[in-house]
C-alpha positions as CSV (number, residue, x, y, z in Angstrom):
1,M,-2.2,15.3,18.8
2,R,-5.0,17.8,19.5
3,D,-2.5,20.6,19.7
4,A,-0.9,19.5,16.5
5,A,-4.2,19.2,14.7
6,E,-5.1,22.8,15.7
7,R,-1.7,24.0,14.3
8,L,-2.1,22.2,11.0
9,G,-5.6,23.6,10.6
10,V,-6.9,21.6,7.7
11,D,-10.0,19.3,7.5
12,W,-7.8,16.2,7.7
13,A,-5.5,17.6,10.4
14,R,-6.5,15.2,13.1
15,L,-5.7,12.2,10.8
16,D,-2.3,13.7,9.9
17,A,-1.5,14.2,13.6
18,E,-2.5,10.7,14.4
19,L,-0.3,9.3,11.6
20,L,2.7,11.4,12.7
21,M,2.3,10.4,16.3
22,A,2.0,6.7,15.5
23,H,5.2,7.0,13.4
24,A,7.0,8.8,16.2
25,L,5.9,6.1,18.7
26,G,6.9,3.3,16.3
27,H,3.4,1.7,16.2
28,S,0.6,1.5,13.7
29,R,-2.1,4.1,14.0
30,S,-4.7,1.5,15.1
31,D,-2.4,0.1,17.7
32,M,-1.6,3.5,19.0
33,L,-5.3,4.4,19.3
34,L,-6.1,1.2,21.1
35,R,-3.1,0.8,23.4
36,H,-0.8,3.8,23.5
37,M,-2.9,6.9,24.0
38,R,-1.4,7.4,27.5
39,D,2.2,7.1,26.4
40,P,4.5,10.1,26.7
41,V,4.9,12.2,23.7
42,P,8.1,11.2,21.8
43,A,10.7,13.9,21.5
44,G,10.7,13.6,17.7
45,F,7.0,14.3,17.3
46,A,7.5,18.1,17.2
47,T,9.9,17.8,14.3
48,L,7.5,15.7,12.3
49,V,4.8,18.3,12.8
50,E,7.1,21.1,11.7
51,R,7.8,19.2,8.5
52,R,4.1,18.8,7.9
53,L,3.6,22.5,8.5
54,A,6.1,23.1,5.7
55,D,3.8,21.3,3.4
56,E,5.8,18.0,3.2
57,P,3.3,15.2,2.6
58,V,2.6,12.8,5.5
59,A,3.4,9.8,3.3
60,Y,7.0,11.1,2.7
61,I,7.5,11.9,6.4
62,V,6.4,8.5,7.6
63,G,7.8,6.7,4.5
64,E,4.7,4.8,3.5
65,A,1.1,5.0,2.2
66,E,-1.9,2.7,2.1
67,F,-3.3,1.6,-1.3
68,F,-6.0,-1.0,-1.9
69,G,-5.6,-2.2,1.7
70,R,-1.9,-2.7,1.5
71,R,1.0,-0.6,2.7
72,F,3.6,0.6,0.2
73,A,6.9,2.3,1.0
74,V,7.2,5.7,-0.7
75,T,9.9,8.3,-1.1
76,P,10.1,11.6,-2.9
77,D,11.4,9.7,-5.9
78,V,7.8,8.5,-6.6
79,L,4.3,9.8,-6.6
80,I,2.3,9.1,-3.5
81,P,-0.4,6.4,-4.1
82,R,-3.8,7.9,-4.0
83,I,-7.3,6.5,-3.6
84,D,-8.2,7.9,-7.0
85,S,-5.8,5.5,-8.6
86,E,-7.6,2.5,-7.1
87,T,-10.1,3.3,-9.8
88,V,-7.5,2.0,-12.3
89,V,-7.2,-1.3,-10.4
90,N,-10.9,-1.8,-10.4
91,A,-11.2,-1.0,-14.0
92,A,-8.3,-3.2,-14.9
93,L,-9.8,-6.2,-13.0
94,A,-13.1,-5.7,-14.8
95,A,-11.5,-5.4,-18.2
96,A,-9.1,-8.4,-17.7
97,P,-10.5,-10.6,-15.0
98,D,-7.8,-13.3,-15.4
99,P,-4.6,-11.7,-16.9
100,R,-1.5,-13.8,-17.3
101,R,0.9,-11.0,-18.3
102,V,0.6,-7.4,-17.0
103,L,2.7,-4.4,-18.0
104,D,2.8,-1.3,-15.9
105,C,4.1,1.8,-17.7
106,G,5.7,4.2,-15.2
107,T,5.5,1.9,-12.2
108,G,6.8,4.3,-9.6
109,S,6.2,2.7,-6.2
110,G,4.7,-0.3,-7.9
111,C,1.4,0.1,-6.2
112,L,-0.7,-0.5,-9.4
113,L,1.2,-3.5,-10.7
114,L,1.8,-5.2,-7.3
115,T,-1.8,-4.7,-6.3
116,L,-3.0,-6.4,-9.5
117,L,-0.5,-9.3,-8.9
118,A,-1.7,-9.6,-5.3
119,E,-5.3,-9.8,-6.5
120,R,-4.6,-12.3,-9.3
121,S,-2.2,-15.1,-8.1
122,A,-1.7,-16.5,-11.6
123,A,-0.5,-13.2,-13.1
124,E,3.1,-12.2,-13.8
125,G,4.0,-8.6,-14.2
126,V,6.6,-6.3,-15.8
127,G,7.0,-2.8,-14.5
128,I,9.0,-0.1,-16.4
129,D,10.2,3.2,-15.2
130,R,12.9,5.6,-16.3
131,S,13.9,6.3,-12.7
132,P,16.4,3.8,-11.2
133,A,15.4,5.1,-7.7
134,A,11.7,4.3,-8.4
135,L,12.6,0.9,-9.7
136,A,14.6,0.1,-6.5
137,L,11.7,1.2,-4.4
138,A,9.2,-0.9,-6.4
139,G,11.5,-3.8,-6.0
140,N,11.5,-3.4,-2.2
141,N,7.7,-3.2,-2.2
142,A,7.5,-6.4,-4.3
143,A,9.8,-8.2,-1.9
144,A,7.8,-6.9,1.2
145,L,4.6,-8.2,-0.4
146,G,6.1,-11.6,-1.4
147,L,5.6,-10.8,-5.1
148,A,9.2,-10.5,-6.3
149,Y,9.2,-13.9,-7.9
150,R,6.3,-12.7,-10.2
151,T,7.6,-9.2,-10.8
152,R,10.2,-8.0,-13.4
153,L,11.3,-4.4,-13.2
154,L,13.1,-2.7,-16.1
155,E,14.5,0.7,-16.7
156,A,12.8,2.0,-19.8
157,D,11.3,5.2,-21.2
158,W,8.3,5.1,-23.6
159,T,9.5,8.3,-25.3
160,Q,12.7,6.4,-26.5
161,T,12.8,4.3,-29.7
162,G,12.9,0.6,-29.1
163,W,12.0,0.6,-25.4
164,A,9.5,-2.2,-25.8
165,D,11.1,-4.3,-28.5
166,A,11.8,-7.3,-26.2
167,L,8.8,-7.1,-24.0
168,G,6.3,-9.2,-26.0
169,R,2.5,-8.9,-25.7
170,F,0.4,-8.5,-22.6
171,D,-3.2,-9.3,-21.5
172,L,-3.3,-6.1,-19.6
173,V,-1.4,-2.8,-19.8
174,I,-1.8,-0.2,-17.0
175,A,-0.4,3.3,-16.7
176,N,-0.7,6.3,-14.5
177,P,1.3,8.6,-16.8
178,P,2.1,12.3,-16.2
179,Y,-1.0,14.2,-17.1
180,V,-0.9,17.6,-15.3
181,E,-0.8,20.7,-17.4
182,S,2.5,22.6,-17.1
183,G,0.8,25.7,-15.8
184,A,-1.5,24.0,-13.3
185,D,-2.0,25.6,-9.9
186,L,-1.1,22.7,-7.6
187,D,-1.2,22.4,-3.8
188,A,2.2,23.2,-2.4
189,S,2.5,19.7,-0.9
190,V,2.4,18.3,-4.5
191,R,4.2,21.1,-6.4
192,D,7.1,21.4,-4.0
193,H,7.6,17.7,-3.0
194,E,6.4,15.2,-5.6
195,P,8.5,14.4,-8.7
196,H,7.8,16.8,-11.5
197,G,8.7,14.2,-14.1
198,A,5.8,12.0,-13.0
199,L,3.4,15.0,-12.9
200,F,3.7,17.3,-15.8
201,A,3.0,16.5,-19.5
202,G,3.0,19.7,-21.5
203,E,0.7,22.6,-21.8
204,D,-2.5,20.5,-22.0
205,G,-1.3,17.6,-19.9
206,L,-1.7,15.2,-22.9
207,D,1.9,14.8,-24.2
208,D,2.5,11.4,-22.7
209,Y,-0.9,10.0,-23.9
210,R,0.1,11.1,-27.5
211,V,3.3,9.2,-27.2
212,L,2.2,6.1,-25.3
213,I,-1.2,5.3,-26.7
214,P,-0.1,4.7,-30.3
215,Q,2.4,2.2,-29.1
216,L,-0.1,0.1,-27.2
217,P,-1.5,-2.0,-30.1
218,A,2.0,-3.6,-30.5
219,L,2.0,-4.4,-26.7
220,L,-1.5,-5.9,-26.3
221,A,-2.6,-9.4,-27.0
222,P,-5.6,-9.5,-29.4
223,A,-8.1,-9.7,-26.6
224,G,-6.0,-7.5,-24.3
225,A,-7.0,-4.2,-22.6
226,A,-5.1,-1.1,-21.5
227,V,-6.3,1.0,-18.6
228,L,-4.9,4.5,-18.2
229,E,-5.5,7.0,-15.4
230,I,-6.5,10.5,-16.6
231,G,-7.1,13.9,-15.2
232,W,-10.8,14.5,-14.5
233,K,-11.1,17.0,-17.4
234,Q,-9.3,14.8,-19.9
235,A,-11.8,12.1,-20.7
236,D,-12.8,13.4,-24.2
237,A,-9.3,14.3,-25.3
238,G,-7.9,11.0,-24.1
239,A,-10.6,9.0,-25.8
240,A,-10.0,10.9,-29.0
241,I,-6.3,10.0,-28.9
242,A,-7.2,6.4,-28.3
243,A,-9.7,6.3,-31.1
244,E,-7.1,7.5,-33.5
245,S,-5.1,4.3,-32.7
246,G,-8.1,2.1,-33.3
247,F,-9.3,1.5,-29.8
248,D,-12.8,1.3,-28.4
249,V,-12.8,3.3,-25.2
250,A,-14.8,3.0,-22.0
251,L,-14.7,5.5,-19.1
252,T,-14.6,4.7,-15.3
253,R,-15.4,7.3,-12.7
254,D,-13.8,7.6,-9.3
255,L,-15.6,7.6,-6.0
256,A,-16.3,11.3,-6.3
257,G,-18.0,10.7,-9.7
258,R,-15.2,12.3,-11.7
259,P,-13.7,10.7,-14.9
260,R,-10.6,8.8,-13.7
261,A,-9.7,5.9,-16.0
262,L,-10.0,5.0,-19.7
263,T,-10.2,1.4,-20.7
264,L,-8.9,0.7,-24.2
265,T,-9.8,-2.4,-26.1
266,F,-9.7,-3.6,-29.7
267,G,-12.9,-3.6,-31.8
268,E,-14.2,-6.6,-33.7
269,S,-11.5,-6.2,-36.3
270,G,-8.8,-6.8,-33.6
271,G,-5.5,-5.1,-33.0
């Protein structure tokens, strides 16, 4: 692991090496560190390191990522869950402490929706995605977490007319839509491996907000809330789009102090 970390040469190289070694051994990282540090190096470890040296994300190599203290299976069909997105969960729980119906627009791995359902045992959720592969993965994650009976997954695309006609209204709508500018300079591990359809949203990264936000009033119950992840430079522009649709907007910052989530609620006049 020390040799691999030296070859990887980044600040988090030791953690990457540990995760790859644990995967090669077939143990959790904590179990490996406690009980298997004297085990022989598995033959497949070198191949895993080579994949990481080619900028493939560790989560795709090992097939899972941690989010809000739970493990989610991931594949290159979905974005890798990131700690920044935990801000959306915290903001959603603050905005709708006891939701009965939750809608996740662009569910991907299901990490946002399933985390909220796990945190609120009375809630039921609907996750939509335009990718059948993403929906299949989210279904597997729902089953692994024992949440399949409270989860409904549907193939739908919010850019298409009528996608939400039969969904009804929700106490809480969450989304981590594409919000990266088309010309953004991304790390190779993101640019070359994560799904572009879940990343890019036009020249200014706001295309999907312009389409999705005006549709939210018809999806929210009168006292409902929507929580959207944003890029850290998009707070003002995103809030302006939301205000045009009649929403009051509150900002939540991530652990690094950067703008990360917008909470949209109806004013006193309702929605």
